[in-house]
N, C-alpha and C positions, 0 to 999 in steps of 0.2 A: 291393596293398591286402586280399585275401583274407588271405593272412601275417597283417598287420597285424591287421585285423580279428579272426583266429587267436587273436590274443596277446592286443588287451584282450578277448575273451569266455574267455579261458583263466582269468582272474583278477576276477570280474567285480565281487567286492564292494569290493577294492582299488583298482580301476577307477572305479566309481560314488564312491566317498571322493575320487580323483585330479578328478574332473570337476566334484566340487563346489562347487571354488573358482569355477569358470570359471562355473560354474551361476549362484552370486552375483554374480559382477559383469557378466556380462551381462545378468543376469534385473534388476539393480540399472538398470543406463546406460539397457534401456530402460524402466522403470520411470517412471524421472527424466525422460528425453524426452517420455515419451509423459502423464503426470501434469502437467508443465508445458505443452504444447501445449494441454490440458484447460484446465488453469485461466487461461492464456492470453486467454479469452473471458469465466472468469469473474472475473476479477481486480477489474476495473473498477469493480465493482459494493463492492469490498472498501475501497476508498477513501472518504472522506466526500461524502459526493454534495453537502451542506451547502457546503463551502469549494469544493467544484469551480463551484459555482454563489453566488459572491458575490465580487461588484466590494466595493474600499473607494477612494474617490473622497477625496485632500485638499486641503486651501487651500493652498498653496505662493505664492500672492499674495505676502505682506510677503518672501519669500526675493528676488524678482524683481524687486520696486521698493517699496521704503518707504513710498510714496505711493500705492498702488495699492488698498487698500481693500481690501474683502471680496472672495474670489474669487466665490462663489456667489451668482448674481443669487437676485432674489424669489423668483420662479418656478422656483427651478432641482430640485425633484422633479416639476414636469409635463414640464420638457424631457428630463427622462431617461426618464420612464415611455412618453414616447411614442417611443422607443427599439424597435425590433423585438428581441423575447427579454426583456426588461426586465418581471419581473414588480411589483415595488413599488423604492423607491427614495425615502429621504429624510434630512434634512441633522437633523444633531443636535451636540452640542458641552456640555463640560462646564460647567457655572456654578462661577466660583471667586466664592464669597462672602466676606465678615467672619467673625468671629468673631461678631461682635454676630445675623449672619443664619444661626444653627442651624436646624437641620430638628427641630421642637418637633411634643409632639401636642395640646400646649396654646398659650394665647399668651404665657403665662411660664413658667417653671422651665428644668432643666438641657435639653442636647440628649438627644436619642433613646440609653437604651444607654449613656449618659455621652461619646459618641464620635461625630463629624460622621458626617451622611451624606450622599452627592455626589447634588448634584441634575444632572440630565439635558438639557438643553431639544432635544427632539426632534420632529420632522415627525411627523405617521401613517403616513408610510409607514416609517417606524424601527419602530415597531410591529410594522407589518405582514410587515417585512421579516425580523425577529425570529423569526416565526412561536411567540408566546407562548398558553401554555396558562394560560388564567384559573378563577381558584378561585371569584371572585365580580366580580359587576360587569363592565363592559362597556369598552373602550377609545376616548379620546376618538377622535375623527375631524376632516374637514376643515371642519367648520361649527362644531367646537370652535377648532379653528385659525384658520380664519377672523374670528371674533368676540375672539380674542384671550381665551377660558374661564379663568378661573379653576380650573381641572379637574388632578386629579396622577393617575398610575395608581402605586401602589408593587408593588414584590418581595415575595414572602410574609416572607423574612425581614427587610428591614426593616419589613413591618405588626407583624409580632410585637414589634419592638424597639419600636415607638412604642404597642405595647397597642390596636391594630385590629384586632380581629378579624371584625366584622361590616361590613354599610354597611346597613344595615336603617336605619340611625338615623343616616345620612350623616355620616359621621365627616369632618373635617376634618385637615390640616394643615399647622402655620406653619410659614413660611419666613422669619425673620426677624419682620416686621411683617402680613405676605404672609398671609391663609390661602387654601387652594387644598382645596378640597372631592375628595375620594378617592371617583374612580367605579369604580376595578377594580382588583384585588390580581390579581399574577401570579403561579402555582405555577413557573412552568417554560418556559425556549426555547430556540431550535434555535441561534439564532445568538446573538452577545454577549450574553453568560453577566450580564455585568456590570450591567445591566439589573435584574437580581433582586436587588439590591443596593444600590438607589438610589431618588430619587424622581424620576419622571417628569415632566414639565411640557410644552406644548406651546409649542414650538419662537419661534411669534411672540409670546407669552405672557411671556416671560421677553426676547425684546428690548424688549420693551415698560417689564416691571416694573426689569430690570437693564442697561437701555442703559449708564449712565453706569457699568457696576462696573469697573474696571480691571484690565487681566493679562489678559482671556477671551483662552483660548487660541485657534487657529485649528478652524473647526470642519471635521466631515466632512460624507462623503454613502453611507450604507450603500449596497448597491444587490442586490437578490434576483431572479437572473437563471433563465430557462431552463437546464435542459442543454447543453451545447456555446456556449452565446450570450455566457459568461465572456468572452473574450478580446474577441469583436467590439465587446461593452457598453465595454470598457475602452478601444478605440483611438476609438471615435466621442464616448463621454462626455463627455471634456473640448471638444471642437469643438463638439457640441450645447449647453454649460453656458456657454461661454465662445468666440464665435465669431470676438471679437475679439481675446483672449489665450489661446489654450487651453493656452501654458503654464503660466499662476497654479494651472491644474490639475495634481494627478498620480494617474493610475489605478492601482493596485494589481491585478492581473488572478491567480486560482491558477494552478498550474503547471500545463502541459496532462496533462490524465490517461493520453493515450498514451504520453508519455514517460514520467511515472513508472513505467505499468505495465512499458516496456522496460527501462527498470533495474532495477526490482523483478524481472522475469522474469531479466535478464540474471543477475543475483544470486547468483538462484537455481540455476541453469544452473550456473554456474561451482564452485558448493558441493555440490553433490552430482552433476556429473562427475566431481569431484576423490573423492569417497566410488568414485562406479564405478569409477573406475579405480585405487585401493587395494584393492579386492576384484580387480580383476583381477589383478593384480601377486601378491596372495594365493595365487588359482589357478594364476598360472605359477609361483610358488615350488612349489606342490604336484604339477604337474603334472611341472615337474625334479626333485622329488625320486625320484619314483615312477617314473620314465623310469631316472633312475640306476642306484636299487636294481634294476630290471629287467636293466639290464646287468651287473652285477655278478651279478645270480644265475643270469642265461644266459650265462655265460661260453662255458661247451662249447657251447652251441647256435651260438654266435657262430664258437668254432674250426669246427667241423664246418661249418658252412655255406660259413668261408673254403677250410676243405680242399676241397672238394666245385666249388670255382672261382668262388665268390661276392667281388667286389673290394669294397675298402674304400666305395667310392659305394654298393656296391647295399645295404651293412648300412646305411651312412647314412639311405639313402632310407626304408629300412623301419623303423626306430624315430623318423625325421620324421613319417611316415604313422603310425605307432601315437600319439605325443602327438599330432597334426592331429587324429586319430580322435577322442582324447578330447574336445580344445579343441571341436572340432566341434560332437560328438554333447552337450557341457555349454552350448554357444552355443545351440544349439537349442530344449534346453528349457527353458533361460533366456530365452530372445524368447520362449518359449509362458508362463513364467509371467509375467513381467515386461508381457506384455499381458493377461492374464486380470487381476491386478491392478490394471492402468489401469481396466479394465472392470469390476472391482468396486469402486472408490472413486467412477468416474462414476455406477451404478447407486444404491449410499446416498448419496452427497451429491446424486442426481439431475438428471445432467449429462449432456453430451453427449461421449462418450469421443472423444477425436483422436488417434490414432496415426498418424505421418507413414508413408507404404509404405518409405520411404527407412531410416527407422529397423529398420525389422524383414526387411527385406532387409541390410542393412550388419551385424546384429546376430550374426547365425552367422558373419558373416565375422571379426571382432572375434574368438569364440571361437577359430575357428581359426587364425586368426594368434597367437594368444594361447598355441595348443596349441604351434604351429610352432617358435615363437621360445622359450620354455619347452623344445622336444626338443633344440635347437642343440648345447648342447655335450654332453647325454649321448649322442648318434647321434655327434660327433666321439670319445667317450672310447670308445665301441664300433667304430669305422671302424680306429679306430689299435693292437687288440688284436691282437698275432702268434698265427697258426693255432695253430704247435706250444707254443708255452704254453700257451693259451686249451686245448688238448687235454689239454696231461699235468695240468690241475686237474680 
């Protein structure tokens, strides 16, 4: 070991450059594993929390039985909102209108902007679940729904197309021959963005006005839940709505965020570990080349050692020890730099740094193994040099 250390320190600049590849490889190895462990506790926040707290329930009664009728009961909103973890819930559907029932800003005239505007019949819970940002006015509530008021809430884009800029004059929109007082204009929503391009009216009002409209699509329910409750709500909602025929309703829950996190973390692990492996291979090639050059340069020294009684295995052990020392030194430095990188990134991002002790312990060993493997061929070449031939050189 002393002779190997002397051989390494005899040419410090070359030894440092030789170990640089291992430093980069091991440093990348530690950094990747450390940052992966650190970000695994943060990655949940990167997923869309709104998607993780949203459940859609579809009416599939017609698929089960053509004579089944509507899948949602009259008190569907109240039934689902009683479930634990539910914040808001409401039934909605798109009203299919004839060409004569276009949305207008006046009793007569062309449709808004020359194009048809969608009309969505929605319970008050749908608007609350969408988390809207109002620019003017208010949302309709349970009173408007219960008394079947002719009121409407418009998206900002739809209001602009209809020429409605203020609610102070109590403007109205006409859907066919039916006037609806505009009580609110929504500038943005966090869920169900199509509300911004539609005229939204109470579902009970739409049921009364267009009860005979042919081709009305199946209704849906939008449910906003607490974080972590979506899966449970999706399992319970069909039974709560239709205990007699829960199969009439299909609940679509978001995927488990933990499985998403695991998948993303696994993909990142594989990608960056491949990069770390490439760096280690580059480091191994550098050590092998340097050790092989050292064997050629030190042929006379090898011959003298063999002449003084050293066997081939002794020469092999010496060069393996030198390449292993370079690898271990690079592994130690790389481990230190990798750990420092993890701590620095965590400090900058205001995270808690996480570095597994097994990673720190294994990284120098990885460097040592890389160095030993890289030195196998040069050491074997050194052991095969004949003493007499070496001394003649």
